[in-house]
N, C-alpha and C positions, 0 to 999 in steps of 0.2 A: 206456382209456388217455386220455393228455393230447388225443393226436392224434387223434382216433378222429372228430370229426365231417370229417377230411380222405378218413375208406375211401369205399372206391368200394362204393354198393350188393352185398351176395349177390348178389341176385338176377338184378343184371347176370351176375357174376364165376360162377356158376354156369350162365347160356346162355350164358356164352362158354367152359365146362368139355366139351373135345371127348375122348370116346375112344377114340375112331381114330386121333389125331393123337397124340395119350401115348402108345398102343401099339407106332403108327410111329419113334417120333422115340425109345423105350422104349432102344435100343439105342447109340443113340449118341448122350441125354443128357449121358453124363459129357465125351463130345467136345463138342459143343457146348461147353458149361459152359469145362471151358478154353477154347477159342479168343475167350471168352466176356472171359475172368478176363486175357485175354492177351491182347488188343483194347484194353479199359478202363485195362490197364495204360498199354500205347504212348501212347495219347489221352492217358491224364492225367500222363507223364512231358512230351509236346512240348506239350500246352498250360502245365503250370506251368515250361518254359523260356523257350518264349512271353511268356508274363504275367511272371517274376521278368526281362525285359531290355524288357519295358515298365515295368516301374514303377521303372527307374534300374538296376539290377545287372546286371555283365558290360558296362560301355559298351564294351570293347576289342572286343567282339563286333556290328558291326554289322546295325541291325536287320532292315535288307533281306535279308542276309547270313542270318539264324539264319531269319527268315523265309523264306524258298525252299527251302531244310533242313527245315521242320518242318509245311510246310503239307498237302506231300503226306499224310506219315502224323500227322495230325488230322483229315485229311477220311479218311482209310483207315481207319486205326481208331477212327473213329468210327461210321463208316456199318458197320465189319461187328462195332460190339460194338451201335448199335441191334439191327441185324439180330437177330443170336445173345437180347440180352434179349426180343425180341418173343418171338426159338422159347419161349423160359426161360418167360416170362409163360405163353402157353396151354402148354407143356407142363402145367403147373397152378394156373389164374392164382385159387383160392379159395385157394388156401395161398400161395401167392406176393403175390398182396397182402394177407393176416390180416394180416405182417408191423406191428406198428408205423408204420416208417418206408419205407413203403414209398409212400406218396403223398406226402411230403414229398418222393423221392430222385425222382420224377416232375417236380412242378414245380419246383424247383432245376432239373434237365437241361431244362424248356423256360424256365425264366430265362436260363441262358447262352448260350444259343441264340440266342433274345428278344436277349442283350445281344451273344454274336459278331457277330448277320445288324447289328444298329446302328450298332456298331463298324464291319464292313467296309465297310455303304454310306456313310458318313459320316466317320470319324478315320481308316481304317486308309493312305488311301494320303496323308493327307495329313500322318500320321505315319511312314512310310517317307521323304517327303521332307524333311523336316525334317531339317540338317544338324545332329552335333552332341544333344541330352540332347533325349529325348521329350517333345513337345506335355504338358501337367497331364490332356487331357482324355483323353490316349493312358494317364496314370499308376490316373487315376482308374478306369479301366474295367479296365484290368492287374487293381486290387486288390480290385476287384469281379468277374472272374470266379478269381483268385483264389479270394476267399471261395467263390464257389458252389462251384468244380471239390472242394475241401473236401471243402464241405457233403454231398455228392454222396454223395463214400469213406467220408464220415461214415455214414451213411444206411445205404450200401449194407451196411458192417460190423459198425454191430448190429440189421441184419433178418436176417443170415446165422445169428448166435446166440442165442438165449432168455436169459432171465434167469437166473446158475446159481442152478438150486436150493439150492447151503448155501453160504452165505458163513463163508472160510476166516477165520479169526485171526489 
């Protein structure tokens, strides 16, 4: 496929495969997956609210007030999502990493984290302190963040299902 150059080498994935871990997690796999989906949903919802506010929507809600409400959700939900995502990856690394969009999803997540860290270091305090309209750099960061996290969700969705075997006309 077109993204095969991004794939993790099979030898590495086989080396990461741990049958004892898989058998230990197997009775709880569905619960870990459920927590992962719920945490990522909470993260995505909270980050969308914050990014849309950065872009300029819902100006009636002050950015500082909104950020105080959603930032704890963002941090907790992302942390839980990462821990459960790693647990799910190590459950069957060969199968999980064989999905066409898995590596792209990881790259987008890394870019999303870097974008957020850079903004938190340099621009978020300025955006919070600026009365009225959000500064231009904060709007750009909001748009980038929206695009990246939507891309992550699209990759995750495309990884779940294989291409249909029968095309309906």
